[in-house]
C-alpha positions in Angstrom: 12.2 17.2 -1.6 9.8 18.8 1.0 10.1 18.3 4.7 7.0 16.1 4.6 8.4 13.9 1.8 11.6 13.7 3.8 9.8 12.6 6.8 8.1 9.5 5.0 10.3 8.4 2.2 13.2 6.0 2.7 16.4 7.9 2.8 19.2 5.8 4.2 22.1 8.3 3.7 25.6 7.4 3.0 24.4 4.5 0.7 23.2 2.3 3.6 20.7 -0.4 3.0 18.8 -2.0 5.8 17.7 -5.7 5.7 15.1 -6.4 8.4 12.8 -9.2 9.5 9.9 -8.7 11.9 7.1 -11.1 13.2 4.0 -10.4 14.9 1.3 -12.1 16.7 -1.4 -9.6 16.1 -2.6 -8.4 12.7 -2.6 -4.5 13.6 0.9 -5.0 14.9 1.8 -6.3 11.5 0.5 -3.3 10.0 2.7 -1.0 12.0 5.8 -3.1 11.3 5.8 -2.2 7.7 8.1 0.8 7.4 6.6 4.4 6.7 3.2 3.0 5.8 0.0 4.3 7.4 -2.2 1.2 7.9 -4.8 -0.5 9.8 -5.4 -4.4 9.7 -8.6 -6.2 10.6 -8.4 -10.0 11.1 -11.3 -11.8 9.5 -10.8 -15.5 9.7 -10.7 -17.4 13.0 -7.5 -18.4 14.8 -4.3 -17.0 16.2 -2.5 -14.7 13.9 1.1 -14.9 12.8 2.8 -12.4 10.4 6.2 -11.9 9.0 7.8 -9.0 7.1 11.2 -9.4 5.3 12.4 -6.2 3.8 15.2 -4.2 2.4 15.5 -0.3 2.5 17.6 0.9 -0.4 18.3 4.7 -0.9 15.0 5.2 -3.0 13.4 1.7 -2.9 11.7 -0.2 -0.3 11.3 -4.0 -1.3 9.5 -6.4 1.1 7.7 -9.8 1.4 4.9 -10.2 3.7 3.3 -13.2 5.1 -0.1 -13.3 7.0 -1.5 -16.5 8.4 -5.2 -15.4 8.5 -7.5 -13.7 6.2 -7.0 -9.9 6.7 -8.7 -6.7 5.5 -5.9 -4.2 5.1 -6.5 -0.3 4.8 -3.3 0.9 3.3 -1.6 4.2 2.4 2.1 4.3 1.3 4.4 7.3 1.8 3.9 10.5 -0.1 5.5 10.9 -3.6 5.9 7.2 -4.1 4.6 4.4 -6.2 3.7 0.9 -4.9 3.7 -2.4 -6.9 2.4 -5.4 -5.1 1.8 -9.0 -6.4 1.3 -12.4 -5.0 4.5 -14.3 -4.1 2.8 -17.6 -5.0 -0.4 -18.7 -6.9 -2.9 -17.3 -4.4 -5.4 -14.4 -5.3 -6.5 -11.5 -3.3 -8.8 -8.3 -3.7 -7.8 -4.8 -4.1 -10.5 -2.2 -3.6 -12.9 -5.1 -4.3 -11.2 -6.2 -7.6 -10.3 -9.9 -7.8 -6.4 -10.0 -8.1 -5.0 -13.3 -9.7 -1.4 -14.5 -9.5 -0.5 -12.9 -12.9 -1.8 -9.4 -11.8 0.1 -6.5 -10.5 -1.4 -4.0 -8.1 -0.3 -0.3 -8.5 -1.0 2.5 -6.2 0.4 6.0 -5.9 1.5 7.5 -2.5 -0.9 9.4 -0.3 -3.8 7.3 -1.9 -5.9 5.2 0.5 -6.6 1.6 -0.8 -8.0 -1.6 0.6 -6.7 -5.1 0.3 -8.5 -8.3 1.4 -5.9 -11.2 1.6 -6.6 -14.9 2.3 -5.2 -17.2 4.8 -1.4 -18.2 4.5 -0.9 -15.4 2.0 2.4 -14.1 0.8 2.8 -10.8 -1.1 5.8 -9.1 -2.7 6.0 -5.2 -2.6 8.2 -2.6 -4.3 7.9 1.2 -3.2 9.8 3.6 -5.3 10.2 7.5 -4.9 8.4 8.9 -7.9 11.1 11.7 -8.5 13.9 9.1 -8.6 11.8 6.9 -10.9 11.1 9.9 -13.3 14.7 10.9 -13.4 15.9 7.3 -14.2 13.3 7.1 -17.0 14.5 10.3 -18.3 18.2 9.2 -18.4 17.1 6.0 -20.4 15.0 7.9 -22.8 11.7 6.6 -21.5 8.7 8.8 -21.4 6.3 7.7 -18.4 2.6 8.2 -18.6 1.8 9.4 -15.0 -1.7 8.6 -15.5 -0.7 4.9 -15.1 0.1 5.4 -11.5 -3.7 5.7 -10.8 -4.7 2.3 -12.4 -5.0 -0.3 -9.7 -4.5 -3.3 -11.6 -2.3 -4.5 -14.6 -1.5 -7.8 -16.3 2.0 -8.7 -16.8 3.7 -11.4 -18.8 3.8 -14.6 -16.5 7.4 -15.3 -17.3 8.6 -11.8 -16.5 6.6 -11.9 -13.3 8.3 -15.3 -12.3 11.8 -13.6 -13.0 10.8 -10.7 -10.8 9.7 -13.1 -8.0 13.1 -14.9 -8.4 14.9 -11.6 -8.2 13.0 -10.4 -5.1 13.7 -13.7 -3.2 17.3 -13.1 -3.9 17.1 -9.3 -2.8 15.4 -10.2 0.4 18.4 -12.1 1.9 21.2 -10.8 4.0 23.7 -9.2 1.5 26.9 -7.4 2.9 28.3 -6.9 -0.7 28.1 -3.2 -1.7 28.3 -3.7 -5.6 25.6 -6.6 -5.4 23.1 -4.2 -3.6 23.5 -1.4 -6.0 23.1 -3.9 -8.9 19.9 -5.2 -7.3 18.5 -1.8 -6.9 19.1 -0.9 -10.4 17.5 -4.0 -11.8 14.4 -3.4 -9.6 14.2 0.3 -10.9 14.3 -1.0 -14.5 11.7 -3.8 -13.9 9.3 -1.1 -12.5 9.9 1.0 -15.6 9.0 -1.9 -17.8 5.8 -2.5 -16.1 4.7 1.0 -16.2 5.3 1.1 -20.1 2.9 -1.7 -20.8 -0.2 0.8 -21.5 -2.3 -1.9 -23.1 -2.4 -4.1 -20.1 -4.7 -2.0 -17.8 -7.8 -3.5 -16.4 -10.8 -1.3 -16.3 -13.6 -1.3 -13.8 -17.1 -2.3 -14.8 -20.0 0.3 -14.1 -21.9 -2.4 -12.2 -18.9 -3.1 -9.9 -18.4 0.5 -9.2 -22.0 0.8 -7.9 -21.6 -2.3 -5.7 -18.4 -0.9 -4.2 -20.2 2.5 -3.6 -22.8 0.7 -1.6 -20.2 -1.0 0.6 -18.2 2.2 1.2 -21.3 4.1 2.3 -22.4 1.4 4.6 -19.0 0.8 6.1 -18.3 4.6 6.6 -21.6 4.7 8.4 -20.9 1.8 10.6 -17.4 3.2 11.5 -18.9 6.5 12.6 -21.4 4.9 14.9 -19.2 2.4 16.7 -21.5 2.1 19.8 -24.9 2.0 18.2 -26.9 -1.3 17.5 -27.4 -1.4 13.7 -29.6 -3.8 11.9 -29.6 -5.2 8.3 -32.9 -3.1 7.8 -30.8 0.0 8.8 -28.1 -0.7 6.3 -30.5 -1.3 3.5 -32.3 1.9 4.2 -29.1 3.8 4.3 -27.9 2.5 0.8 -31.4 2.3 -0.6 -31.0 -1.4 -1.7 -32.8 -4.6 -0.7 -31.3 -7.1 1.8 -30.4 -9.3 -1.1 -28.5 -6.6 -3.0 -26.7 -5.5 0.1 -25.6 -9.2 0.8 -24.4 -9.5 -2.7 -22.5 -6.2 -2.7 -20.6 -7.1 0.5 -19.8 -10.6 -0.6 -18.6 -9.3 -4.1 -16.4 -6.6 -2.8 -15.3 -7.8 0.7 -16.0 -11.5 0.6 -18.0 -11.5 3.7 -21.6 -10.8 4.8 -22.5 -7.3 6.2 -23.4 -8.7 9.5 -20.1 -10.5 9.8 -18.3 -7.3 8.7 -20.1 -5.4 11.3 -19.1 -7.9 14.1 -15.5 -8.5 13.0 -14.7 -4.8 12.4 -15.9 -4.0 16.0 -14.0 -7.0 17.5 -10.9 -5.8 16.0 -11.5 -2.3 17.3 -11.9 -3.7 20.7 -8.5 -5.7 20.4 -6.7 -2.4 19.4 -7.7 -0.9 22.6 -6.6 -4.0 24.7 -3.4 -4.2 23.0 -2.4 -0.6 23.8 -3.4 -1.0 27.4 -6.6 -0.1 29.6 -6.8 3.2 31.1 -7.0 3.4 34.9 -10.4 2.1 36.2 -11.2 0.9 32.7 -12.5 -2.6 32.3 -12.8 -5.0 29.3 -16.6 -4.8 29.7 -16.5 -1.0 29.4 -14.4 -1.2 26.3 -16.7 -3.9 24.8 -19.8 -1.9 25.5 -18.2 1.2 23.8 -18.1 -1.0 20.6 -21.7 -2.2 20.9 -21.2 -5.6 22.7 -23.6 -5.5 25.7 -23.7 -9.1 26.4 -20.5 -10.0 28.2 -20.8 -13.8 27.5 -21.5 -13.5 23.9 -18.7 -10.9 23.4 -16.1 -13.3 25.1 -17.2 -16.2 23.1 -17.0 -14.2 19.7 -13.5 -12.6 20.7 -12.0 -16.0 21.6 -13.4 -17.6 18.4 -11.8 -14.9 16.2 -8.5 -14.4 17.8 -7.9 -17.7 19.5 -7.5 -16.2 23.0 -9.6 -14.8 25.8 -9.7 -11.0 26.0 -8.3 -11.0 29.5 -5.3 -13.2 28.2 -4.7 -10.3 25.5 -4.6 -7.7 28.1 -2.3 -9.8 30.4 0.0 -10.7 27.5 0.3 -7.2 26.3 1.0 -6.0 29.8 3.9 -8.3 30.2 5.7 -8.3 26.9 5.8 -6.9 23.4 3.6 -8.7 20.8 6.2 -9.2 18.3 10.0 -10.2 17.8 12.1 -8.2 15.6 15.5 -9.3 14.0 17.1 -6.2 12.3 20.4 -6.0 10.4 22.0 -2.8 8.9 24.6 -3.2 6.1 26.7 -0.2 5.1 27.0 -0.1 1.3 
């Protein structure tokens, strides 16, 4: 394993597994709480945010359950040389790279690969991340030949009863467990479950050409908006950039992200302002200065929009993050 992989991949050493629970009152703080991921979360729905992560770090596996109270756009990237499998913990659906994901779908993404999730309010998701080298070695020992191309298929359908069994297993795994033998047994079962999923070659879900085009429109516009954070941008500007009509632009955004282009613009910039406020204002820097940097030139309207989205006045955000940490953590390590 290279130095870079050793930096990012779970490696407990001396067979130590770590059970941890973390809570957050901010979407982007939740993103940073997930171990060894590179992420950024934008809150989309209105109201105060609450998030919770319950996780177990084995030697080569990271298993977790994540709860988010608000609709969130998540830009995700798991640690290198890994593979992530994610699925709803209940019957709610979400989106990955614009694709609709139902409760019987499994999402699969390899390490060092950027992907996007849009999750609804009160959403719970299970995740399993495994080191690819370890997975391949276990497959070899069991006489299983893995098709590596499957790592790049974002969605798969799995047998509903097997998915229920995996949910049951993860609910059991994500409890405090001091017993060394039980933890080793759980890690083995998780590894074999992932191998079984990756062998179901006929269950891949393919992208339709029309959807690929709509997603390309959204990606081009969002990249343009992100690069011009302080510039006033209109729907006409977006249409000209993507060479589409207003109606097509609206449909593309609603199909891929579930929101209109104007709402996306306003929400992404409000989240950007909040990230600055939660990390602390610089000397002689004011809230109005930060807001204007992100294109909000009317102080009253900005305060109204910010308060509606996050459930608190921007000045309250600054004061709260000056006084205390935005999240609570309860962490337990168990030597296996």
